[in-house]
C-alpha positions as CSV (number, residue, x, y, z in Angstrom):
1,M,-10.1,20.9,13.9
2,R,-9.2,22.2,10.5
3,E,-10.8,21.0,7.3
4,I,-12.2,17.5,7.5
5,R,-11.9,15.5,4.2
6,R,-13.1,12.2,2.9
7,G,-10.5,9.6,3.7
8,D,-9.4,11.2,7.0
9,V,-9.0,8.9,9.9
10,L,-10.1,10.6,13.1
11,L,-10.0,9.6,16.7
12,V,-13.6,10.3,17.9
13,N,-15.6,10.0,21.0
14,L,-18.5,7.6,20.2
15,E,-20.1,7.6,23.6
16,P,-22.9,7.4,24.3
17,A,-23.6,4.4,22.0
18,A,-26.4,1.9,22.3
19,G,-27.3,-1.4,20.9
20,A,-25.0,-3.2,18.4
21,K,-23.0,-0.1,17.4
22,Q,-19.2,0.0,17.9
23,K,-18.7,1.0,21.5
24,G,-15.7,2.5,23.2
25,Q,-15.2,6.0,24.4
26,R,-12.5,6.7,21.8
27,R,-12.3,4.9,18.5
28,P,-10.8,5.6,15.1
29,C,-13.3,6.4,12.4
30,L,-13.0,6.9,8.6
31,V,-14.7,10.0,7.2
32,V,-16.7,8.9,4.1
33,S,-18.7,12.2,3.5
34,A,-17.5,14.6,0.9
35,A,-15.4,17.6,1.9
36,E,-18.0,20.0,0.5
37,L,-20.7,18.5,2.8
38,N,-18.2,18.5,5.7
39,R,-17.7,22.3,5.3
40,I,-21.4,23.3,5.4
41,F,-22.9,20.6,7.7
42,H,-22.3,20.4,11.5
43,G,-21.9,16.6,11.2
44,I,-19.7,14.2,9.3
45,I,-20.5,10.8,8.0
46,V,-18.1,8.1,9.3
47,C,-17.5,4.4,9.5
48,P,-16.0,3.1,12.7
49,I,-12.7,1.2,12.5
50,A,-12.2,-2.0,14.5
51,D,-9.2,-4.2,15.3
52,A,-8.8,-6.8,12.5
53,R,-7.8,-9.4,15.1
54,N,-7.2,-12.6,12.9
55,L,-8.7,-11.3,9.7
56,K,-6.1,-10.7,6.9
57,Q,-8.5,-9.7,4.2
58,S,-11.7,-7.9,3.5
59,E,-15.1,-9.5,4.0
60,L,-18.7,-8.3,3.3
61,G,-19.0,-4.8,4.8
62,L,-15.5,-4.9,6.2
63,T,-12.5,-3.4,4.4
64,F,-9.1,-4.5,5.6
65,L,-6.5,-1.8,6.3
66,P,-2.9,-2.9,7.0
67,A,-1.1,-1.5,10.0
68,G,0.4,2.0,9.3
69,E,-2.4,2.9,6.9
70,G,-4.2,6.1,7.9
71,G,-2.1,6.5,11.0
72,L,-3.4,3.2,12.5
73,D,-0.9,1.2,14.6
74,K,-2.4,-2.2,13.9
75,N,-4.3,-4.2,11.2
76,S,-7.8,-2.8,11.1
77,L,-11.2,-3.1,9.5
78,V,-13.5,-0.3,8.2
79,V,-17.0,-1.3,9.3
80,A,-19.2,-0.1,6.5
81,F,-22.4,-1.6,8.0
82,Q,-22.2,0.7,11.0
83,V,-22.0,4.0,9.0
84,R,-23.2,6.9,11.1
85,V,-23.4,10.7,11.3
86,I,-21.5,12.3,14.2
87,D,-21.2,15.9,15.3
88,K,-17.8,17.4,14.4
89,A,-17.4,18.2,18.1
90,R,-16.9,14.5,18.7
91,A,-13.6,14.5,16.7
92,I,-10.7,14.5,19.0
93,R,-7.8,14.6,16.5
94,K,-6.8,13.5,13.1
95,L,-4.7,10.3,13.0
96,G,-4.0,10.3,9.3
97,A,-5.7,9.6,5.9
98,I,-6.1,6.5,3.9
99,D,-4.8,6.1,0.4
100,E,-7.3,6.4,-2.4
101,R,-6.7,2.8,-3.5
102,F,-8.7,1.6,-0.5
103,F,-11.8,3.7,-1.4
104,A,-12.9,1.5,-4.3
105,E,-13.4,-1.3,-1.9
106,I,-15.0,0.9,0.8
107,D,-17.3,2.4,-1.8
108,E,-18.4,-1.0,-2.9
109,S,-19.1,-2.0,0.7
110,L,-21.2,1.1,1.2
111,K,-23.1,0.4,-2.0
112,L,-23.9,-3.1,-1.0
113,I,-24.9,-2.2,2.6
114,L,-27.0,0.8,1.5
115,V,-28.3,-1.0,-1.7
116,L,-27.1,1.7,-4.1
117,S,-26.4,1.0,-7.7
C-alpha cells in the first residue's frame, strides 16, 4: 500500500481479536496516527468504524460519519474508545479519506478517552 495518512479509511483484517474489541475479519478503520509516524513505524494507529445503526449523531467516544464520507457506503461511527495499533500488513485497501472537519470531533473523543489535555 502506498503512503498511509491520518484520515485515511482503510479496510483492514482485525482477526484475531479477543474480548470486547470490534470483531469481524474485515472492517473499515480510520487512521489517526501522523503520516510521519506511519512512514517510519511498522504499525499504524487506527480506530475501528462501526455501523451507526439508528444513531444519527455523535456520542461520547463515537463520532458520526454520514454515508459517503471516507468511501463508506452507510452511516458509520468512529469508535475512539477502541483505538489500537495494527501492523500495516493488515491493511487490505484504502476506501477513502475523511474530511478534515470531522477531525476536531474525533480528536476531542480521543482526548477524552485517553485523558489528554
